[in-house]
BAVO-14348 format. One line per 2 residues: number of its first residue (from 1); their letters; for each residue x, y, z of N, C-alpha, C, O. Coordinates in nm, 3 decimals, decimal comma. Layout:
BEGIN
NUM = A = X/Y/Z/X/Y/Z/X/Y/Z/X/Y/Z | ...;
// end
This chain:
BEGIN
1 = MP = 7,849/16,158/20,151/7,897/16,083/20,078/7,954/16,136/19,909/7,882/16,182/19,820 | 8,082/16,115/19,904/8,091/16,189/19,769/8,081/16,119/19,661/8,105/15,999/19,648;
3 = PS = 8,035/16,214/19,559/8,006/16,124/19,453/8,099/16,005/19,403/8,223/16,005/19,406 | 8,031/15,922/19,364/8,083/15,817/19,330/8,188/15,830/19,142/8,146/15,869/19,033;
5 = RR = 8,299/15,788/19,175/8,359/15,784/19,073/8,412/15,674/19,030/8,463/15,597/19,111 | 8,411/15,646/18,886/8,473/15,554/18,818/8,601/15,552/18,833/8,666/15,656/18,846;
7 = PS = 8,664/15,414/18,833/8,804/15,393/18,851/8,874/15,442/18,709/8,794/15,445/18,615 | 8,968/15,468/18,687/9,034/15,528/18,575/9,089/15,390/18,539/9,115/15,304/18,622;
9 = PR = 9,106/15,376/18,386/9,173/15,283/18,357/9,317/15,256/18,365/9,371/15,150/18,333 | 9,391/15,390/18,424/9,538/15,427/18,486/9,551/15,330/18,623/9,654/15,278/18,668;
11 = AG = 9,396/15,321/18,683/9,421/15,306/18,860/9,520/15,182/18,872/9,503/15,080/18,804 | 9,605/15,194/18,946/9,689/15,081/18,977/9,815/15,089/18,893/9,904/15,004/18,887;
13 = RP = 9,807/15,200/18,830/9,978/15,202/18,769/10,024/15,358/18,834/9,970/15,460/18,878 | 10,169/15,299/18,808/10,232/15,461/18,888/10,193/15,574/18,801/10,134/15,560/18,694;
15 = RN = 10,225/15,676/18,848/10,177/15,768/18,757/10,312/15,863/18,678/10,303/15,922/18,570 | 10,406/15,857/18,748/10,514/15,941/18,672/10,619/15,854/18,633/10,727/15,870/18,690;
17 = TR = 10,608/15,768/18,549/10,685/15,693/18,488/10,685/15,692/18,344/10,576/15,714/18,290 | 10,793/15,669/18,267/10,833/15,667/18,158/10,725/15,554/18,062/10,700/15,443/18,108;
19 = PG = 10,680/15,588/17,959/10,609/15,455/17,907/10,679/15,341/17,875/10,621/15,233/17,865 | 10,843/15,358/17,849/10,891/15,221/17,834/10,940/15,185/17,961/11,021/15,093/17,958;
21 = AR = 10,913/15,235/18,079/10,979/15,160/18,197/10,848/15,114/18,258/10,883/15,056/18,361 | 10,727/15,110/18,250/10,635/15,079/18,269/10,641/14,898/18,313/10,587/14,852/18,413;
23 = GA = 10,695/14,842/18,242/10,707/14,694/18,243/10,683/14,595/18,150/10,566/14,587/18,113 | 10,759/14,521/18,106/10,752/14,433/17,976/10,625/14,359/18,038/10,587/14,283/17,949;
25 = AA = 10,561/14,348/18,126/10,452/14,247/18,142/10,344/14,337/18,067/10,272/14,278/17,987 | 10,329/14,456/18,082/10,204/14,539/18,022/10,223/14,516/17,877/10,122/14,482/17,816;
27 = RT = 10,357/14,532/17,794/10,355/14,532/17,656/10,307/14,394/17,604/10,231/14,377/17,509 | 10,361/14,304/17,679/10,367/14,145/17,583/10,241/14,102/17,588/10,171/14,133/17,684;
29 = RP = 10,190/14,022/17,481/10,082/13,958/17,449/10,101/13,796/17,492/10,213/13,746/17,482 | 10,012/13,732/17,531/10,013/13,604/17,569/10,033/13,528/17,416/9,963/13,551/17,317;
31 = TV = 10,137/13,440/17,425/10,157/13,385/17,311/10,079/13,239/17,297/10,112/13,148/17,374 | 9,982/13,219/17,206/9,929/13,152/17,173/9,936/13,053/17,020/9,901/13,104/16,913;
33 = AP = 9,974/12,943/17,026/10,010/12,923/16,890/9,897/12,904/16,790/9,805/12,824/16,803 | 9,920/13,004/16,666/9,758/12,998/16,585/9,728/12,878/16,515/9,800/12,789/16,469;
35 = AP = 9,610/12,895/16,518/9,586/12,743/16,452/9,590/12,713/16,305/9,561/12,800/16,222 | 9,630/12,585/16,270/9,649/12,595/16,116/9,566/12,624/16,020/9,457/12,568/16,027;
37 = RA = 9,584/12,693/15,932/9,465/12,732/15,840/9,441/12,602/15,763/9,525/12,513/15,749 | 9,303/12,601/15,711/9,269/12,483/15,632/9,308/12,523/15,494/9,297/12,641/15,459;
39 = RF = 9,351/12,438/15,418/9,419/12,409/15,284/9,283/12,422/15,209/9,286/12,495/15,110 | 9,167/12,362/15,240/9,069/12,381/15,146/8,942/12,439/15,195/8,872/12,387/15,282;
41 = TN = 8,918/12,542/15,139/8,811/12,643/15,240/8,686/12,620/15,130/8,684/12,556/15,025 | 8,568/12,710/15,209/8,457/12,693/15,118/8,478/12,759/14,985/8,449/12,710/14,876;
43 = RA = 8,542/12,898/15,013/8,599/12,990/14,876/8,657/12,894/14,781/8,601/12,893/14,672 | 8,747/12,820/14,796/8,845/12,738/14,722/8,708/12,626/14,641/8,676/12,631/14,523;
45 = AV = 8,653/12,543/14,736/8,524/12,458/14,681/8,477/12,545/14,565/8,510/12,527/14,448 | 8,410/12,626/14,602/8,342/12,747/14,493/8,416/12,758/14,355/8,370/12,743/14,241;
47 = LV = 8,496/12,778/14,380/8,624/12,823/14,265/8,615/12,692/14,185/8,563/12,692/14,074 | 8,663/12,587/14,236/8,654/12,458/14,181/8,569/12,405/14,117/8,594/12,344/14,013;
49 = VV = 8,439/12,419/14,171/8,320/12,394/14,082/8,296/12,488/13,968/8,275/12,451/13,853 | 8,301/12,601/14,006/8,281/12,674/13,902/8,377/12,637/13,787/8,337/12,605/13,675;
51 = FA = 8,501/12,645/13,820/8,621/12,605/13,696/8,563/12,464/13,639/8,577/12,442/13,518 | 8,513/12,390/13,701/8,498/12,259/13,670/8,349/12,268/13,545/8,340/12,210/13,437;
53 = VL = 8,271/12,343/13,598/8,160/12,382/13,501/8,184/12,450/13,362/8,126/12,426/13,256 | 8,286/12,543/13,388/8,344/12,610/13,292/8,408/12,517/13,173/8,399/12,531/13,051;
55 = VV = 8,482/12,408/13,260/8,574/12,311/13,168/8,476/12,241/13,064/8,488/12,238/12,941 | 8,380/12,186/13,139/8,290/12,092/13,073/8,236/12,161/12,936/8,254/12,117/12,822;
57 = SY = 8,156/12,294/12,976/8,095/12,371/12,883/8,163/12,406/12,761/8,111/12,410/12,649 | 8,313/12,436/12,799/8,367/12,504/12,689/8,438/12,334/12,608/8,461/12,341/12,488;
59 = AS = 8,459/12,239/12,656/8,490/12,101/12,624/8,406/12,062/12,520/8,443/12,018/12,411 | 8,278/12,079/12,560/8,159/12,012/12,452/8,154/12,110/12,293/8,129/12,078/12,177;
61 = SM = 8,193/12,251/12,365/8,160/12,296/12,258/8,294/12,309/12,154/8,274/12,330/12,035 | 8,406/12,298/12,198/8,555/12,272/12,140/8,567/12,152/12,034/8,644/12,145/11,938;
63 = RA = 8,452/12,039/12,086/8,418/11,924/12,031/8,353/11,959/11,921/8,400/11,913/11,817 | 8,238/12,041/11,909/8,144/12,057/11,826/8,226/12,160/11,718/8,208/12,151/11,597;
65 = YL = 8,305/12,245/11,771/8,381/12,334/11,677/8,465/12,242/11,586/8,444/12,250/11,465 | 8,569/12,146/11,640/8,620/12,062/11,593/8,570/11,974/11,495/8,630/11,956/11,389;
67 = QQ = 8,449/11,910/11,527/8,387/11,840/11,407/8,315/11,931/11,309/8,292/11,894/11,194 | 8,284/12,039/11,351/8,235/12,153/11,213/8,341/12,160/11,142/8,324/12,121/11,027;
69 = RE = 8,487/12,207/11,176/8,564/12,219/11,089/8,625/12,087/11,021/8,694/12,092/10,919 | 8,608/12,021/11,058/8,653/11,870/10,955/8,520/11,867/10,884/8,549/11,884/10,766;
71 = QI = 8,410/11,856/10,894/8,327/11,874/10,782/8,339/11,983/10,686/8,319/11,970/10,565 | 8,371/12,087/10,743/8,404/12,195/10,644/8,507/12,151/10,544/8,486/12,154/10,423;
73 = NG = 8,623/12,110/10,602/8,733/12,079/10,537/8,682/11,969/10,447/8,719/11,982/10,331 | 8,604/11,863/10,473/8,562/11,771/10,365/8,475/11,835/10,273/8,485/11,798/10,156;
75 = LR = 8,398/11,918/10,299/8,325/11,965/10,197/8,417/12,029/10,073/8,412/12,003/9,953 | 8,512/12,135/10,153/8,612/12,158/10,025/8,670/12,111/9,944/8,695/12,164/9,835;
77 = ER = 8,711/11,977/9,989/8,778/11,891/9,924/8,682/11,821/9,826/8,724/11,782/9,717 | 8,565/11,805/9,860/8,448/11,772/9,776/8,414/11,893/9,631/8,378/11,869/9,516;
79 = IA = 8,442/12,006/9,694/8,408/12,095/9,600/8,512/12,102/9,491/8,480/12,118/9,374 | 8,638/12,090/9,531/8,769/12,098/9,464/8,752/11,989/9,356/8,748/12,002/9,233;
81 = AS = 8,742/11,880/9,433/8,726/11,766/9,294/8,600/11,759/9,184/8,611/11,701/9,076 | 8,484/11,824/9,225/8,379/11,882/9,160/8,431/11,979/9,068/8,402/11,975/8,948;
83 = KV = 8,499/12,058/9,113/8,543/12,165/8,981/8,612/12,124/8,902/8,604/12,176/8,790 | 8,735/11,985/8,931/8,797/11,948/8,839/8,720/11,870/8,757/8,758/11,888/8,641;
85 = DI = 8,624/11,787/8,763/8,539/11,723/8,738/8,442/11,787/8,587/8,421/11,749/8,471 | 8,403/11,910/8,680/8,310/12,009/8,560/8,426/12,050/8,478/8,394/12,053/8,359;
87 = AQ = 8,553/12,084/8,500/8,653/12,102/8,395/8,685/12,030/8,284/8,707/12,071/8,170 | 8,686/11,904/8,334/8,701/11,797/8,236/8,603/11,791/8,166/8,626/11,801/8,045;
89 = AE = 8,455/11,771/8,212/8,336/11,791/8,124/8,317/11,881/8,000/8,268/11,852/7,892 | 8,374/12,008/8,047/8,378/12,096/7,959/8,455/12,107/7,850/8,431/12,153/7,739;
91 = RE = 8,573/12,048/7,908/8,669/12,014/7,774/8,650/11,902/7,682/8,688/11,890/7,566 | 8,581/11,821/7,759/8,535/11,709/7,656/8,403/11,774/7,580/8,394/11,720/7,470;
93 = RR = 8,316/11,854/7,596/8,197/11,900/7,536/8,253/11,982/7,419/8,212/11,960/7,305 | 8,358/12,086/7,449/8,414/12,161/7,338/8,486/12,072/7,229/8,478/12,095/7,108;
95 = RW = 8,570/11,949/7,293/8,596/11,860/7,168/8,507/11,811/7,132/8,550/11,778/7,021 | 8,390/11,769/7,135/8,287/11,719/7,075/8,199/11,776/6,960/8,126/11,720/6,879;
97 = QD = 8,239/11,940/6,985/8,198/12,034/6,912/8,266/12,060/6,772/8,212/12,105/6,671 | 8,393/12,021/6,791/8,481/12,011/6,702/8,455/11,879/6,573/8,458/11,759/6,601;
99 = PA = 8,433/11,930/6,448/8,386/11,783/6,352/8,484/11,704/6,323/8,465/11,585/6,294 | 8,622/11,769/6,328/8,734/11,665/6,289/8,719/11,534/6,431/8,730/11,413/6,415;
101 = YV = 8,691/11,609/6,569/8,715/11,516/6,641/8,622/11,415/6,632/8,660/11,299/6,645 | 8,489/11,445/6,610/8,380/11,376/6,569/8,376/11,285/6,466/8,292/11,195/6,466;
103 = EA = 8,451/11,297/6,385/8,531/11,228/6,274/8,585/11,123/6,308/8,533/11,014/6,284 | 8,716/11,139/6,380/8,813/11,056/6,420/8,759/10,952/6,528/8,810/10,842/6,549;
105 = QA = 8,664/10,995/6,585/8,609/10,907/6,714/8,504/10,814/6,612/8,490/10,695/6,640 | 8,439/10,867/6,506/8,348/10,765/6,437/8,452/10,641/6,368/8,433/10,519/6,366;
107 = RA = 8,570/10,723/6,311/8,654/10,603/6,253/8,716/10,508/6,356/8,728/10,386/6,340 | 8,756/10,580/6,464/8,810/10,493/6,583/8,716/10,380/6,659/8,765/10,275/6,703;
109 = RF = 8,569/10,416/6,670/8,503/10,352/6,756/8,435/10,252/6,633/8,461/10,132/6,632 | 8,348/10,314/6,532/8,303/10,247/6,485/8,355/10,169/6,343/8,297/10,072/6,295;
111 = GW = 8,444/10,215/6,301/8,527/10,142/6,179/8,470/10,210/6,061/8,464/10,152/5,953 | 8,415/10,366/6,084/8,368/10,404/5,920/8,485/10,451/5,875/8,589/10,479/5,934;
113 = VL = 8,437/10,456/5,710/8,546/10,514/5,634/8,445/10,602/5,549/8,325/10,576/5,556 | 8,484/10,689/5,481/8,465/10,791/5,396/8,454/10,751/5,245/8,550/10,699/5,188;
115 = PG = 8,333/10,776/5,182/8,310/10,709/5,043/8,450/10,720/4,964/8,513/10,825/4,958 | 8,490/10,605/4,907/8,595/10,612/4,806/8,739/10,555/4,890/8,836/10,510/4,827;
117 = ET = 8,735/10,565/5,028/8,820/10,503/5,083/8,804/10,332/5,117/8,692/10,283/5,126 | 8,911/10,262/5,131/8,923/10,114/5,141/8,945/10,065/5,297/9,052/10,100/5,346;
119 = SY = 8,883/10,011/5,357/8,909/9,971/5,496/8,951/9,842/5,514/8,890/9,750/5,459 | 9,082/9,813/5,610/9,139/9,694/5,609/9,133/9,685/5,739/9,140/9,785/5,810;
121 = QV = 9,117/9,545/5,796/9,117/9,519/5,945/9,230/9,408/5,942/9,249/9,328/5,850 | 9,315/9,419/6,083/9,411/9,322/6,081/9,326/9,235/6,167/9,226/9,268/6,232;
123 = LD = 9,401/9,080/6,155/9,299/8,971/6,207/9,428/8,900/6,333/9,546/8,909/6,298 | 9,414/8,869/6,400/9,539/8,781/6,500/9,533/8,621/6,441/9,459/8,584/6,351;
125 = SN = 9,618/8,549/6,507/9,623/8,403/6,427/9,479/8,351/6,479/9,428/8,266/6,407 | 9,422/8,381/6,568/9,276/8,298/6,582/9,205/8,375/6,485/9,090/8,353/6,522;
127 = GQ = 9,198/8,439/6,401/9,107/8,493/6,303/9,044/8,625/6,376/8,960/8,692/6,317 | 9,088/8,657/6,506/9,007/8,778/6,574/9,018/8,891/6,539/9,139/8,900/6,518;
129 = PL = 8,964/9,010/6,512/9,030/9,140/6,476/9,121/9,192/6,598/9,094/9,174/6,717 | 9,224/9,254/6,554/9,296/9,319/6,672/9,226/9,442/6,693/9,167/9,503/6,604;
131 = TG = 9,236/9,483/6,831/9,199/9,620/6,876/9,302/9,711/6,876/9,414/9,668/6,845 | 9,290/9,808/6,898/9,410/9,936/6,933/9,408/9,930/7,062/9,422/10,043/7,106;
133 = DD = 9,395/9,831/7,167/9,408/9,857/7,306/9,546/9,842/7,350/9,582/9,879/7,462 | 9,637/9,780/7,252/9,762/9,776/7,300/9,824/9,874/7,343/9,806/9,983/7,289;
135 = AL = 9,916/9,859/7,456/9,971/9,948/7,522/10,130/9,928/7,548/10,180/9,817/7,567 | 10,191/10,028/7,547/10,325/9,953/7,586/10,346/9,997/7,730/10,293/10,102/7,766;
137 = TD = 10,424/9,920/7,822/10,465/9,907/7,932/10,542/10,026/7,984/10,621/10,086/7,912 | 10,522/10,055/8,091/10,600/10,151/8,143/10,735/10,118/8,173/10,751/10,013/8,236;
139 = PR = 10,846/10,189/8,138/10,966/10,165/8,145/11,004/10,127/8,288/11,077/10,029/8,306 | 10,968/10,184/8,367/10,998/10,184/8,544/10,946/10,070/8,610/10,975/10,037/8,725;
141 = TV = 10,851/9,999/8,518/10,795/9,887/8,580/10,859/9,735/8,531/10,829/9,625/8,578 | 10,942/9,761/8,439/11,018/9,645/8,359/11,171/9,648/8,446/11,239/9,750/8,461;
143 = AP = 11,203/9,518/8,496/11,313/9,521/8,560/11,440/9,536/8,486/11,462/9,433/8,422 | 11,521/9,614/8,473/11,657/9,633/8,370/11,731/9,518/8,367/11,772/9,478/8,476;
145 = AK = 11,762/9,449/8,261/11,832/9,363/8,219/11,998/9,380/8,311/12,048/9,491/8,328 | 12,042/9,294/8,343/12,175/9,280/8,424/12,256/9,279/8,314/12,209/9,218/8,218;
147 = PK = 12,371/9,333/8,298/12,473/9,298/8,201/12,544/9,185/8,267/12,554/9,152/8,386 | 12,603/9,122/8,123/12,677/9,011/8,150/12,821/9,029/8,132/12,878/9,103/8,052;
149 = AW = 12,870/8,954/8,216/13,046/8,989/8,204/13,064/8,973/8,051/12,984/8,936/7,965 | 13,222/9,021/8,043/13,274/9,020/7,878/13,296/8,846/7,870/13,254/8,783/7,773;
151 = WT = 13,359/8,784/7,972/13,384/8,640/7,972/13,282/8,566/7,920/13,310/8,480/7,836 | 13,164/8,584/7,956/13,050/8,494/7,919/13,032/8,491/7,767/13,015/8,385/7,707;
153 = KE = 13,034/8,596/7,715/13,063/8,609/7,550/13,150/8,553/7,527/13,120/8,455/7,459 | 13,264/8,561/7,550/13,373/8,480/7,515/13,353/8,367/7,503/13,358/8,315/7,392;
155 = YS = 13,320/8,282/7,637/13,292/8,145/7,648/13,175/8,082/7,542/13,188/7,980/7,475 | 13,086/8,150/7,545/12,959/8,118/7,426/12,996/8,113/7,305/12,945/8,026/7,233;
157 = SL = 13,106/8,216/7,245/13,174/8,184/7,126/13,289/8,090/7,088/13,327/8,066/6,974 | 13,341/8,040/7,207/13,403/7,909/7,236/13,330/7,795/7,195/13,356/7,717/7,104;
159 = EA = 13,219/7,795/7,288/13,128/7,690/7,266/13,076/7,679/7,118/13,088/7,569/7,065 | 13,032/7,760/7,061/12,986/7,763/6,930/13,067/7,741/6,834/13,026/7,729/6,718;
161 = AD = 13,196/7,733/6,869/13,303/7,721/6,777/13,326/7,549/6,795/13,326/7,478/6,694 | 13,340/7,504/6,898/13,351/7,379/6,909/13,211/7,282/6,883/13,237/7,169/6,842;
163 = HP = 13,139/7,297/6,893/12,980/7,229/6,865/12,916/7,351/6,791/12,858/7,450/6,835 | 12,951/7,303/6,642/12,877/7,395/6,538/12,721/7,323/6,541/12,711/7,203/6,564;
165 = EK = 12,604/7,404/6,516/12,448/7,397/6,512/12,462/7,287/6,361/12,542/7,314/6,271 | 12,373/7,170/6,356/12,355/7,086/6,248/12,242/7,157/6,169/12,138/7,180/6,229;
167 = KV = 12,252/7,189/6,056/12,144/7,276/5,978/12,075/7,136/5,918/12,145/7,050/5,864 | 11,955/7,125/5,930/11,901/7,037/5,872/11,793/7,086/5,712/11,714/7,180/5,702;
169 = AP = 11,825/6,996/5,623/11,787/7,066/5,514/11,622/7,048/5,482/11,559/6,943/5,485 | 11,582/7,156/5,457/11,409/7,168/5,427/11,379/7,047/5,349/11,457/7,023/5,257;
171 = TP = 11,277/6,963/5,368/11,222/6,863/5,315/11,111/6,947/5,213/11,032/7,026/5,266 | 11,109/6,927/5,088/10,982/6,947/5,038/10,839/6,915/5,049/10,804/6,802/5,015;
173 = AT = 10,746/7,004/5,095/10,646/6,977/5,125/10,555/6,903/5,055/10,538/6,933/4,937 | 10,492/6,810/5,103/10,400/6,702/4,992/10,281/6,783/4,988/10,221/6,835/5,082;
175 = RI = 10,251/6,785/4,842/10,130/6,830/4,791/10,028/6,759/4,759/10,039/6,693/4,656 | 9,908/6,751/4,834/9,788/6,631/4,795/9,714/6,725/4,713/9,671/6,835/4,746;
177 = TP = 9,705/6,657/4,588/9,628/6,727/4,476/9,493/6,666/4,477/9,488/6,561/4,540 | 9,374/6,708/4,419/9,231/6,651/4,467/9,236/6,518/4,358/9,169/6,421/4,393;
179 = NQ = 9,304/6,509/4,243/9,301/6,380/4,176/9,348/6,240/4,273/9,306/6,125/4,258 | 9,445/6,287/4,373/9,519/6,190/4,462/9,405/6,155/4,555/9,431/6,043/4,602;
181 = Q = 9,301/6,196/4,598/9,210/6,159/4,712/9,160/6,029/4,663/9,080/5,965/4,730;
// end
């Protein structure tokens, strides 16, 4: 018995044929519709979870950062206000070191006078001393007077000419003497 041979992979094919002429059946693959790819894979799920963790961690850090920036801006405003207050206090301290300013304050606040000077105090109609607290009003807050038409002035002069005011002669004041009581 002859030794067994393995069948060759080309067995069953004609031998002297060109490769293109072997038949279309040998070259074509079976057409099977590919399975639709899943839209949400495990890899995408892991990526979404990692992204969510990063967003949460960065959001809390961003909130802390914004709070700290707000606090820093508030402290800067307080520092600026304190610097203004310190400058005003320094200016006031330098004023009080001036003897002329101290004298003017003593005269204004306490009514002090130097020896040889005469002091006067102005009283109001009730007998109370007037203070120097009176101040002029701001002209912007006062409503401007509306100008009157020219004919109103003319009409008022005609009215004054038609109806003159009657002047009452002053009566002599009666004086009570101590002997008349």
